[in-house]
N, C-alpha and C positions, 0 to 999 in steps of 0.2 A: 703198169697199174696192176695192183693185186686186190682181190676181194676175198674176205674171210667172213663166213657166216657160222656163228656158234649157236646151235639150237639144241633142243632137248634138255635145257637146264631147269625147266619147270619153275618152281618157286625161288630158285637161286639165280634167276636171270638178272634181276636188278643188282644184287650184291656182287655178282660176277662182273657186271658192267663196271662197277666202281673199281674193281681190281685191274681192269684194262687201262684205266686212266693213268697217265704218267704224272706223278706228283709235282715235278718241277716244270712241266710244260705250261705254256700260256695257251689257254683254250678260248675259243670264240664260240658262244652258243649259236646254234642254227635252229631256227623254227621251221616247222612244216615237215620234219623228218622224224618219224617215230615219236616215242614219248619224250626222249631227250636225245640231243645230238650235239656234238662238239667238233670243231675244226681246229687242228693244230698244225703249225708249220715250223720247220726248223731247217737250218743250213740253207735258207733262202729258197730252195727248190724241192724240199721234201715235205709233202703234205699228207695228212691223214684225217679222215672223218670217222668218228666212232658214233654208232647209232644204237639206242636201246629201243626195241619194239616190245610189244606185249608177249612175244614168244621167242625172241632171239636177240643176239648182239651181232651187228653188222659193222665191219670195218673195211674201209676202202683206203688204199695207200698209193701214192704216186711219187716217184723219184725222178729227178732230172727235168729237163725242159726249163721253162721260164716260171718265175714266181707269179707274174701277172696272169690272171685268169685261172690259176691253179685251183683256188677254192670253188669257183663257178663250175669248172670241169668236174671236180669231185662231187659237187652237189648234184649236177645233172646225171652223173653216172649212178649216184646213190638212189635217185628217184627211179631210174630204170630197174635197178636191183630190187628195190622195195616193191615195185609194181608186179614183180614176178613171184613174190613170196605169198 
């Protein structure tokens, strides 16, 4: 699993968040994480959550393992990351 936090973007945070979204990906909105959050899965076992907060963009990505439970695992990890910001 990898975690990337992009901060210090100021007024450009929201527009930069839009640039991180893959145009062809199928996204599932996730409530309760930041201002906006999306889950994407590809190749069956490659998942990523992209989160927009009021001051940063947070991305969590996991590869390998099983598809079952991947979204829940990433959401739980995202909650831990956000609680430390």
